DRENTORKOL-3810 file (N, C-alpha, C; in nm, 4 decimals):
REM DRENTORKOL-3810
@n.u->-2.1979; n.v->0.6786; n.w->-0.1630; ca.u->-2.2323; ca.v->0.6344; ca.w->-0.0290; c.u->-2.3772; c.v->0.5876; c.w->-0.0307
@n.u->-2.3981; n.v->0.4638; n.w->0.0117; ca.u->-2.5304; ca.v->0.4046; ca.w->0.0173; c.u->-2.5550; c.v->0.3565; c.w->0.1593
@n.u->-2.6756; n.v->0.3718; n.w->0.2082; ca.u->-2.7143; ca.v->0.3241; ca.w->0.3411; c.u->-2.6288; c.v->0.3838; c.w->0.4523
@n.u->-2.5817; n.v->0.5046; n.w->0.4378; ca.u->-2.5153; ca.v->0.5749; ca.w->0.5461; c.u->-2.3687; c.v->0.5445; c.w->0.5703
@n.u->-2.3061; n.v->0.4585; n.w->0.4937; ca.u->-2.1633; ca.v->0.4355; ca.w->0.5128; c.u->-2.0925; c.v->0.4350; c.w->0.3776
@n.u->-1.9629; n.v->0.4593; n.w->0.3845; ca.u->-1.8824; ca.v->0.4571; ca.w->0.2634; c.u->-1.8523; c.v->0.3126; c.w->0.2256
@n.u->-1.8374; n.v->0.2934; n.w->0.0960; ca.u->-1.8004; ca.v->0.1636; ca.w->0.0420; c.u->-1.6649; c.v->0.1770; c.w->-0.0251
@n.u->-1.6020; n.v->0.0658; n.w->-0.0488; ca.u->-1.4692; ca.v->0.0664; ca.w->-0.1085; c.u->-1.4669; c.v->0.1445; c.w->-0.2397
@n.u->-1.5724; n.v->0.1355; n.w->-0.3186; ca.u->-1.5780; ca.v->0.2077; ca.w->-0.4468; c.u->-1.5826; c.v->0.3592; c.w->-0.4289
@n.u->-1.6179; n.v->0.4073; n.w->-0.3085; ca.u->-1.6275; ca.v->0.5511; ca.w->-0.2816; c.u->-1.4942; c.v->0.6150; c.w->-0.2459
@n.u->-1.3922; n.v->0.5348; n.w->-0.2224; ca.u->-1.2620; ca.v->0.5866; ca.w->-0.1817; c.u->-1.1818; c.v->0.6219; c.w->-0.3076
@n.u->-1.1446; n.v->0.7491; n.w->-0.3249; ca.u->-1.0758; ca.v->0.7899; ca.w->-0.4472; c.u->-0.9264; c.v->0.7565; c.w->-0.4499
@n.u->-0.8627; n.v->0.7432; n.w->-0.3326; ca.u->-0.7192; ca.v->0.7184; ca.w->-0.3298; c.u->-0.6877; c.v->0.5776; c.w->-0.3815
@n.u->-0.5736; n.v->0.5636; n.w->-0.4461; ca.u->-0.5326; ca.v->0.4328; ca.w->-0.4980; c.u->-0.4748; c.v->0.3443; c.w->-0.3882
@n.u->-0.4383; n.v->0.4039; n.w->-0.2753; ca.u->-0.3852; ca.v->0.3304; ca.w->-0.1615; c.u->-0.4736; c.v->0.3595; c.w->-0.0410
@n.u->-0.5134; n.v->0.2532; n.w->0.0291; ca.u->-0.5939; ca.v->0.2660; ca.w->0.1508; c.u->-0.4999; c.v->0.2415; c.w->0.2680
@n.u->-0.4842; n.v->0.3434; n.w->0.3542; ca.u->-0.3915; ca.v->0.3336; ca.w->0.4665; c.u->-0.4696; c.v->0.3255; c.w->0.5970
@n.u->-0.4202; n.v->0.2406; n.w->0.6886; ca.u->-0.4867; ca.v->0.2198; ca.w->0.8166; c.u->-0.3866; c.v->0.2383; c.w->0.9297
@n.u->-0.4402; n.v->0.2756; n.w->1.0469; ca.u->-0.3563; ca.v->0.2984; ca.w->1.1645; c.u->-0.4340; c.v->0.2629; c.w->1.2894
@n.u->-0.3661; n.v->0.1967; n.w->1.3851; ca.u->-0.4260; ca.v->0.1672; ca.w->1.5152; c.u->-0.3505; c.v->0.2462; c.w->1.6209
@n.u->-0.4206; n.v->0.3330; n.w->1.6905; ca.u->-0.3580; ca.v->0.4155; ca.w->1.7931; c.u->-0.3152; c.v->0.3325; c.w->1.9145
@n.u->-0.3880; n.v->0.2260; n.w->1.9466; ca.u->-0.3515; ca.v->0.1427; ca.w->2.0614; c.u->-0.2250; c.v->0.0628; c.w->2.0356
@n.u->-0.2181; n.v->-0.0026; n.w->1.9216; ca.u->-0.1042; ca.v->-0.0901; ca.w->1.8879; c.u->0.0086; c.v->-0.0145; c.w->1.8194
@n.u->-0.0197; n.v->0.1046; n.w->1.7710; ca.u->0.0718; ca.v->0.1834; ca.w->1.6881; c.u->0.1165; c.v->0.0999; c.w->1.5680
@n.u->0.0188; n.v->0.0378; n.w->1.5030; ca.u->0.0441; ca.v->-0.0400; ca.w->1.3818; c.u->-0.0105; c.v->0.0340; c.w->1.2612
@n.u->0.0628; n.v->0.0244; n.w->1.1536; ca.u->0.0222; ca.v->0.0833; ca.w->1.0269; c.u->0.0032; c.v->-0.0284; c.w->0.9255
@n.u->-0.0864; n.v->-0.0073; n.w->0.8316; ca.u->-0.1047; ca.v->-0.1008; ca.w->0.7210; c.u->-0.1481; c.v->-0.0204; c.w->0.5993
@n.u->-0.1142; n.v->-0.0699; n.w->0.4834; ca.u->-0.1621; ca.v->-0.0058; ca.w->0.3614; c.u->-0.1911; c.v->-0.1135; c.w->0.2583
@n.u->-0.2930; n.v->-0.0875; n.w->0.1792; ca.u->-0.3372; ca.v->-0.1815; ca.w->0.0770; c.u->-0.3688; c.v->-0.1038; c.w->-0.0493
@n.u->-0.3426; n.v->-0.1643; n.w->-0.1625; ca.u->-0.3832; ca.v->-0.1033; ca.w->-0.2892; c.u->-0.5335; c.v->-0.1227; c.w->-0.3023
@n.u->-0.6018; n.v->-0.0151; n.w->-0.3336; ca.u->-0.7485; ca.v->-0.0207; ca.w->-0.3451; c.u->-0.7906; c.v->-0.1231; c.w->-0.4499
@n.u->-0.7202; n.v->-0.1302; n.w->-0.5611; ca.u->-0.7557; ca.v->-0.2247; ca.w->-0.6670; c.u->-0.7515; c.v->-0.3687; c.w->-0.6152
@n.u->-0.6518; n.v->-0.4015; n.w->-0.5342; ca.u->-0.6421; ca.v->-0.5352; ca.w->-0.4775; c.u->-0.7550; c.v->-0.5653; c.w->-0.3806
@n.u->-0.7900; n.v->-0.4650; n.w->-0.2999; ca.u->-0.9020; ca.v->-0.4830; ca.w->-0.2069; c.u->-1.0327; c.v->-0.5013; c.w->-0.2826
@n.u->-1.0499; n.v->-0.4273; n.w->-0.3921; ca.u->-1.1732; ca.v->-0.4404; ca.w->-0.4702; c.u->-1.1813; c.v->-0.5782; c.w->-0.5350
@n.u->-1.0683; n.v->-0.6314; n.w->-0.5809; ca.u->-1.0683; ca.v->-0.7672; ca.w->-0.6367; c.u->-1.1048; c.v->-0.8692; c.w->-0.5300
@n.u->-1.0497; n.v->-0.8499; n.w->-0.4115; ca.u->-1.0681; ca.v->-0.9463; ca.w->-0.3024; c.u->-1.2060; c.v->-0.9388; c.w->-0.2382
@n.u->-1.2587; n.v->-0.8171; n.w->-0.2166; ca.u->-1.3820; ca.v->-0.7994; ca.w->-0.1410; c.u->-1.4979; c.v->-0.7414; c.w->-0.2212
@n.u->-1.4697; n.v->-0.6871; n.w->-0.3384; ca.u->-1.5735; ca.v->-0.6274; ca.w->-0.4212; c.u->-1.5910; c.v->-0.4796; c.w->-0.3926
@n.u->-1.6403; n.v->-0.4033; n.w->-0.4901; ca.u->-1.6527; ca.v->-0.2581; ca.w->-0.4760; c.u->-1.7584; c.v->-0.2144; c.w->-0.3754
@n.u->-1.8541; n.v->-0.3008; n.w->-0.3433; ca.u->-1.9610; ca.v->-0.2643; ca.w->-0.2508; c.u->-1.9299; c.v->-0.3003; c.w->-0.1061
@n.u->-1.8048; n.v->-0.3365; n.w->-0.0775; ca.u->-1.7647; ca.v->-0.3693; ca.w->0.0596; c.u->-1.7759; c.v->-0.2442; c.w->0.1462
@n.u->-1.8569; n.v->-0.2475; n.w->0.2549; ca.u->-1.8644; ca.v->-0.1321; ca.w->0.3449; c.u->-1.7301; c.v->-0.1101; c.w->0.4149
@n.u->-1.6868; n.v->0.0129; n.w->0.4208; ca.u->-1.5569; ca.v->0.0442; ca.w->0.4796; c.u->-1.5494; c.v->0.0082; c.w->0.6284
@n.u->-1.6548; n.v->0.0292; n.w->0.7098; ca.u->-1.6451; ca.v->-0.0131; ca.w->0.8505; c.u->-1.6229; c.v->-0.1643; c.w->0.8642
@n.u->-1.6872; n.v->-0.2432; n.w->0.7806; ca.u->-1.6693; ca.v->-0.3883; ca.w->0.7851; c.u->-1.5289; c.v->-0.4273; c.w->0.7421
@n.u->-1.4726; n.v->-0.3553; n.w->0.6483; ca.u->-1.3379; ca.v->-0.3851; ca.w->0.6005; c.u->-1.2362; c.v->-0.3702; c.w->0.7136
@n.u->-1.2554; n.v->-0.2711; n.w->0.8003; ca.u->-1.1659; ca.v->-0.2554; ca.w->0.9154; c.u->-1.1692; c.v->-0.3804; c.w->1.0029
@n.u->-1.2878; n.v->-0.4331; n.w->1.0291; ca.u->-1.2995; ca.v->-0.5527; ca.w->1.1133; c.u->-1.2369; c.v->-0.6746; c.w->1.0458
@n.u->-1.2492; n.v->-0.6836; n.w->0.9151; ca.u->-1.1934; ca.v->-0.7978; ca.w->0.8421; c.u->-1.0406; c.v->-0.7942; c.w->0.8430
@n.u->-0.9830; n.v->-0.6757; n.w->0.8260; ca.u->-0.8381; ca.v->-0.6625; ca.w->0.8094; c.u->-0.7622; c.v->-0.6338; c.w->0.9378
@n.u->-0.8302; n.v->-0.6160; n.w->1.0493; ca.u->-0.7598; ca.v->-0.5778; ca.w->1.1729; c.u->-0.6567; c.v->-0.6828; c.w->1.2111
@n.u->-0.5380; n.v->-0.6368; n.w->1.2557; ca.u->-0.4273; ca.v->-0.7283; ca.w->1.2814; c.u->-0.4246; c.v->-0.7863; c.w->1.4225
@n.u->-0.5264; n.v->-0.7611; n.w->1.5028; ca.u->-0.5233; ca.v->-0.8072; ca.w->1.6416; c.u->-0.6535; c.v->-0.8795; c.w->1.6766
@n.u->-0.6601; n.v->-0.9300; n.w->1.7993; ca.u->-0.7803; ca.v->-1.0002; ca.w->1.8443; c.u->-0.8648; c.v->-0.9146; c.w->1.9377
@n.u->-0.8308; n.v->-0.7889; n.w->1.9539; ca.u->-0.9059; ca.v->-0.6987; ca.w->2.0420; c.u->-1.0403; c.v->-0.6664; c.w->1.9794
@n.u->-1.1430; n.v->-0.6636; n.w->2.0605; ca.u->-1.2729; ca.v->-0.6147; ca.w->2.0155; c.u->-1.3516; c.v->-0.7095; c.w->1.9299
@n.u->-1.3510; n.v->-0.8365; n.w->1.9621; ca.u->-1.4286; ca.v->-0.9312; ca.w->1.8845; c.u->-1.5768; c.v->-0.9305; c.w->1.9187
@n.u->-1.6140; n.v->-0.8702; n.w->2.0317; ca.u->-1.7536; ca.v->-0.8708; ca.w->2.0751; c.u->-1.8141; c.v->-0.7322; c.w->2.0741
@n.u->-1.9354; n.v->-0.7242; n.w->2.1240; ca.u->-2.0076; ca.v->-0.5967; ca.w->2.1261; c.u->-1.9718; c.v->-0.5132; c.w->2.2476
@n.u->-1.9088; n.v->-0.5729; n.w->2.3505; ca.u->-1.8719; ca.v->-0.4967; ca.w->2.4697; c.u->-1.7236; c.v->-0.5185; c.w->2.4969
@n.u->-1.6714; n.v->-0.4407; n.w->2.5884; ca.u->-1.5300; ca.v->-0.4506; ca.w->2.6224; c.u->-1.4450; c.v->-0.3648; c.w->2.5303
@n.u->-1.3140; n.v->-0.3780; n.w->2.5441; ca.u->-1.2237; ca.v->-0.2976; ca.w->2.4613; c.u->-1.2453; c.v->-0.3256; c.w->2.3124
@n.u->-1.2328; n.v->-0.2230; n.w->2.2336; ca.u->-1.2507; ca.v->-0.2358; ca.w->2.0889; c.u->-1.1223; c.v->-0.1963; c.w->2.0175
@n.u->-1.0970; n.v->-0.2611; n.w->1.9078; ca.u->-0.9829; ca.v->-0.2270; ca.w->1.8236; c.u->-0.9976; c.v->-0.0823; c.w->1.7760
@n.u->-0.8891; n.v->-0.0086; n.w->1.7752; ca.u->-0.8915; ca.v->0.1322; ca.w->1.7352; c.u->-0.8444; c.v->0.1532; c.w->1.5915
@n.u->-0.8406; n.v->0.0463; n.w->1.5125; ca.u->-0.7985; ca.v->0.0583; ca.w->1.3734; c.u->-0.8894; c.v->0.1555; c.w->1.2998
@n.u->-0.8280; n.v->0.2479; n.w->1.2272; ca.u->-0.9033; ca.v->0.3512; ca.w->1.1548; c.u->-0.8320; c.v->0.3807; c.w->1.0235
@n.u->-0.9028; n.v->0.4440; n.w->0.9333; ca.u->-0.8436; ca.v->0.4853; ca.w->0.8064; c.u->-0.7600; c.v->0.6098; c.w->0.8309
@n.u->-0.6286; n.v->0.5969; n.w->0.8139; ca.u->-0.5352; ca.v->0.7046; ca.w->0.8465; c.u->-0.5710; c.v->0.8343; c.w->0.7755
@n.u->-0.6035; n.v->0.8253; n.w->0.6484; ca.u->-0.6314; ca.v->0.9464; ca.w->0.5718; c.u->-0.7658; c.v->1.0090; c.w->0.6057
@n.u->-0.8460; n.v->0.9425; n.w->0.6863; ca.u->-0.9742; ca.v->0.9974; ca.w->0.7303; c.u->-0.9681; c.v->1.0490; c.w->0.8743
@n.u->-0.8520; n.v->1.0304; n.w->0.9406; ca.u->-0.8352; ca.v->1.0803; ca.w->1.0764; c.u->-0.8252; c.v->1.2324; c.w->1.0759
@n.u->-0.8623; n.v->1.2915; n.w->1.1873; ca.u->-0.8444; ca.v->1.4357; ca.w->1.2049; c.u->-0.6937; c.v->1.4655; c.w->1.1993
@n.u->-0.6550; n.v->1.5818; n.w->1.1478; ca.u->-0.5123; ca.v->1.6153; ca.w->1.1384; c.u->-0.4377; c.v->1.6017; c.w->1.2721
@n.u->-0.5050; n.v->1.6316; n.w->1.3826; ca.u->-0.4408; ca.v->1.6205; ca.w->1.5135; c.u->-0.4057; c.v->1.4744; c.w->1.5447
@n.u->-0.4955; n.v->1.3830; n.w->1.5103; ca.u->-0.4698; ca.v->1.2400; ca.w->1.5352; c.u->-0.3615; c.v->1.1876; c.w->1.4418
@n.u->-0.3570; n.v->1.2375; n.w->1.3185; ca.u->-0.2478; ca.v->1.1996; ca.w->1.2278; c.u->-0.1141; c.v->1.2481; c.w->1.2842
@n.u->-0.1128; n.v->1.3721; n.w->1.3328; ca.u->0.0102; ca.v->1.4287; ca.w->1.3893; c.u->0.0540; c.v->1.3496; c.w->1.5122
@n.u->-0.0408; n.v->1.3065; n.w->1.5960; ca.u->-0.0080; ca.v->1.2245; ca.w->1.7132; c.u->0.0575; c.v->1.0930; c.w->1.6705
@n.u->0.0029; n.v->1.0307; n.w->1.5668; ca.u->0.0581; ca.v->0.9037; ca.w->1.5174; c.u->0.2001; c.v->0.9233; c.w->1.4665
@n.u->0.2215; n.v->1.0297; n.w->1.3925; ca.u->0.3546; ca.v->1.0580; ca.w->1.3383; c.u->0.4523; c.v->1.0886; c.w->1.4519
@n.u->0.4068; n.v->1.1637; n.w->1.5532; ca.u->0.4920; ca.v->1.1997; ca.w->1.6663; c.u->0.5310; c.v->1.0778; c.w->1.7495
@n.u->0.4473; n.v->0.9755; n.w->1.7494; ca.u->0.4754; ca.v->0.8540; ca.w->1.8269; c.u->0.5873; c.v->0.7709; c.w->1.7672
@n.u->0.6292; n.v->0.7983; n.w->1.6501; ca.u->0.7363; ca.v->0.7178; ca.w->1.5924; c.u->0.7483; c.v->0.7321; c.w->1.4427
@n.u->0.6733; n.v->0.8222; n.w->1.3870; ca.u->0.6829; ca.v->0.8467; ca.w->1.2441; c.u->0.6017; c.v->0.7506; c.w->1.1607
@n.u->0.5895; n.v->0.7840; n.w->1.0351; ca.u->0.5200; ca.v->0.6981; ca.w->0.9398; c.u->0.6140; c.v->0.5867; c.w->0.8955
@n.u->0.5601; n.v->0.4746; n.w->0.8534; ca.u->0.6473; ca.v->0.3710; ca.w->0.7970; c.u->0.7273; c.v->0.4273; c.w->0.6797
@n.u->0.8460; n.v->0.3763; n.w->0.6610; ca.u->0.9352; ca.v->0.4274; ca.w->0.5570; c.u->0.8743; c.v->0.4178; c.w->0.4172
@n.u->0.7852; n.v->0.3221; n.w->0.3965; ca.u->0.7260; ca.v->0.3035; ca.w->0.2634; c.u->0.6105; c.v->0.3987; c.w->0.2361
@n.u->0.5678; n.v->0.4736; n.w->0.3376; ca.u->0.4566; ca.v->0.5667; ca.w->0.3196; c.u->0.5083; c.v->0.7034; c.w->0.2825
@n.u->0.4296; n.v->0.7728; n.w->0.2010; ca.u->0.4531; ca.v->0.9144; ca.w->0.1785; c.u->0.3653; c.v->0.9884; c.w->0.2783
@n.u->0.3993; n.v->1.1109; n.w->0.3093; ca.u->0.3200; ca.v->1.1865; ca.w->0.4050; c.u->0.1781; c.v->1.2111; c.w->0.3544
@n.u->0.1615; n.v->1.2256; n.w->0.2238; ca.u->0.0290; ca.v->1.2573; ca.w->0.1704; c.u->0.0063; c.v->1.1811; c.w->0.0403
@n.u->-0.0900; n.v->1.0899; n.w->0.0401; ca.u->-0.1234; ca.v->1.0110; ca.w->-0.0784; c.u->-0.2412; c.v->1.0710; c.w->-0.1537
@n.u->-0.2986; n.v->1.1785; n.w->-0.1050; ca.u->-0.4210; ca.v->1.2312; ca.w->-0.1647; c.u->-0.4057; c.v->1.2689; c.w->-0.3116
@n.u->-0.2857; n.v->1.2994; n.w->-0.3542; ca.u->-0.2675; ca.v->1.3373; ca.w->-0.4947; c.u->-0.2559; c.v->1.2144; c.w->-0.5852
@n.u->-0.2444; n.v->1.0951; n.w->-0.5273; ca.u->-0.2305; ca.v->0.9724; ca.w->-0.6070; c.u->-0.3668; c.v->0.9093; c.w->-0.6270
@n.u->-0.4203; n.v->0.9257; n.w->-0.7416; ca.u->-0.5520; ca.v->0.8702; ca.w->-0.7773; c.u->-0.5331; c.v->0.7691; c.w->-0.8893
@n.u->-0.6269; n.v->0.6730; n.w->-0.8980; ca.u->-0.6247; ca.v->0.5779; ca.w->-1.0100; c.u->-0.6645; c.v->0.6492; c.w->-1.1370
END
């Protein structure tokens, strides 16, 4: 971690999973592919803005996109997401054991 935020190279999981509580959308990307596309020094907060699937929150004020890293959410927020309709069929409940 440099300059107060995590970078893509700091994420140990081989799969980066994202979730938006407003849209109830899920996305997942292979970390290796993201590193090829954006580089290892890509700040993780900026990556959310680059990959977000909606047009919400393009400015500094008003509603903001709620896209977040699923595996970094509090367990209660993960449980809420799962309760709203479950995880996508292609996801496992826990990817933390899958490392490169």
